[in-house]
N, C-alpha and C positions, 0 to 999 in steps of 0.2 A: 791347629789340630795336634801338631807335633808337641807344642808346649803343653797342651792339656794331657797328652799321653805321658810325657815325661813327668809332669806334676803328679799324676795318678800313681805311676810306678814308684816314684821316690816316697810319696806320702804313705803308700801301702807298705813299702819295705820298712820304713821307720816305725810305723805303728805295729806292724807284724812282729818285729823284733822286740819291741817294748812289751807287747802282750805275752809273747813267748817267754820272756824273762819272769813273768808273773805266774802264768798258768801252764807252761810247758808247751810242747809242740802238738798241733792238731794232727792226729795220726789217721791215715786212711785204712781201707780194708787190706791193702797190700803191705801194711806195716810201715809205710813211709810217710814223711811229713807232707801235708797238703798245703796248697796255696789257694788264695781267693782268686776266682776268675771274675774279671770285670768286663761286662758287655757294654760297649758303647752303642747308643742308639742315635737316631736323628742325624744332625749335622756332624756329630763326633764320629758316628759309624761311617758316614759317607765321606769323611775327611773334608768337610766343607765349613768348618767353624769360621765365624768372623769375630771381630773384636768384642762385640756385645753379646755373643751367644752364650747361653748356659749349656751345661752338659747333661745329657740324659743317660742314666746308667741302670744296669741290672747286675746284682751280685749273686754269685753261685759258688758252691764248693762241691768237690767230688763225692764224698761219702759221709754219712753220719758216723758218729763214734765219739771219742773223747780225747782230750789232750793227755800227754804222757811224758814223764821224765823221771829220772833218778839222779839225785845229786848226793854224792858221797854215800851212795847206797841207801839213802833215806827217801822214801816216796813222799811227794808233796801233793797238796790238794790239786785236783784237776777239775776241768769243766767240760761240758759237751762241746763237740765241734760246732754245733748250731750256736751256742752261746758265745764261743770264741769268735766266730766269724761275724756274728751280729755286732759284738763290741768293736771289732775291727772296722766294719762298715760304718758304724756311728762315728768313730774317730777319723776315718778317712773323709767322710762328708764334712765334718767340722773343720778339718785342716784346710779344706779348699773353700768352703762356703761361708765360714764364720767371718763376720766383719770385725776388723780390729782397727787400731789407729792408723795402720798402713793400708787399709782397704781389705779386699778379699782376692782370692785367686780366680775361682770360677764359681758361678752359681750352679748348684747341683740339684737336679730334678730326678726323683725316683718314682714318679707316677706311672711309668710304663711297665713296672714290674707286675708279676701275677697278683691279682686282686687289688692292684693300685695302692693307694695310700693306706688302706686297711690291711694289706697283706704283710707277711713277714719280710723283713728287710733283706734277708738272704735265704736261699733255698738250696737244698742238695740237688745234684743233677737228677736223681731219681724223682724227686718231688717236682722239679721243673718239667721233666718229661711227662709225668702223669698229668700235670695241669694242662699243658698244651694239647695232649691227646684227648682229654675229656672235657675241658672247659674253654680252650682257646677260641677266641672269637675272630671274625673276619677283620675287624679293625686292628686286632693285634697282629694278624698276618701282614696287614698293610704296613704297620709300624716296623715289623721284623725284617722287612726288605732291607732296611738300613743297618740291621744288627751286625756288629763286628766285635769279636773278642779282642780287647786291646791290652789285656794283662792276664797272665796265667801261664802255667807250664804247657809246653808244646802238646803233650798227650791230652791234657785237659781241654785245650783249644779244639783239638780234633774231635774229642768226644762231644763237646758242646755243639760243634758244627753239625755233627751227625744227629743231634737231637733237634736242633732248630731248623735246619734246611728242609727236611721233609714236611715240617709244619707249614712253612712258607710256600714252598714250591711243590705242587702236585705233579704226578708223572704224566698227566694228560692235559689237554687244553681245558683249563679250568673255567668254563663258562658259568659254572654255578656260583662263582664269586661275583659275577657282574651285578646281580640284584642287590647283594649286600653292599657293594661299592657304590651303586646308585643311591641307596639309602644314606650311606655315609656322606656322599657329596651333597645331598639335600640338606642334611644337618649342618654341614659347613656353610652352605649358601644362606640358610636361615640365620645363622649366627652373624655372618657378614652383613646381611640386611639389617638385623637388629641393632648392630653397632654402627651402621651408616658408613661402612668401609668399602662401598662398591667401587670406588676409584682408587683404593689403596694399592700401591704397587706390589705389595707383598701378598695381601689377602683378597684383593678385588678380582674381578673378571679379567682373565688374561695375565694375572700376576704370577709371582714366583710360586706360591702354593698350588695354583692351578696347573702350572707346568709340571710340578712334582707329582701331583695327583694323577695326571694323564700318564706319565711315564711309569709310575709305580703300579698303576692299574694294569697296564700292559705286561709289566713284569710278573704280576701275580697270575694273570690269565694264561700267559704263554711261556713263563719261565721254566715250568716243569719239563717242557719239550725242547725249549731253546736255551741251552746251557749258557750261551753268551749273555743272556739277560740276567743271570744270577750274579749281580754285582751291586755293591752298596753305593757306587758312584752314579749320580744323576747324569753327569756328562757322558760317561762311558755307556750307560744304558741307552741314552738318547741316540748316541752314535750307532749302537747295535740295532736299535729299532729301525733306523734309516737303512742300514746295510741289509736288514732282513725284509725290507720293503713293507714294513708294518705301518710306518708313518713316512711321509715325504716332506 
């Protein structure tokens, strides 16, 4: 996980500087330069990556606007912040995911972003918040249990957390999520049966995915009231469930 985060940070900084030299700095509403915020999902978010893991990411940036710069008093061509960060995201993915003669760094999966593969590669914080408020689904809440901002300015990290946490964790015992989780588990079980993976140590009954599902289901239902369950770590969440006498 540490290797993945360092790789992301350095690849981001390299390509950010390269794009800034071409288009100028992406400026926010406060008149200051913006950075891309990278949200790690799945095993990256939970700090549980193994050697063969890919990395699941979501890209976001603070404000819409456009790039800006003055060089020797002469204004140069600018682009929108959306275009700037989209290009940055594309270059960041290619730097890590593209296969070369030396192999590749990490496989990158962007399927968990809003609207999936058909959605924009990057979104502003406002657009991200609007999506989760109006269109966010239960399986996305389940996936967001693992969400962790791995790169971005400190203030941006706090703002993103303020957007994502209320979507995942409701302020009450969220028994309304149980039916949706039950349907999600049925879909997972059908897929396991279809592929003949009933005895698979990862996907089969009693396997790794089932342990994760049980723990994250309890986190969704009870995490709004029990703050100790609001963690990306499966191991920590399981310990807290035992301490809270929810599982034995």
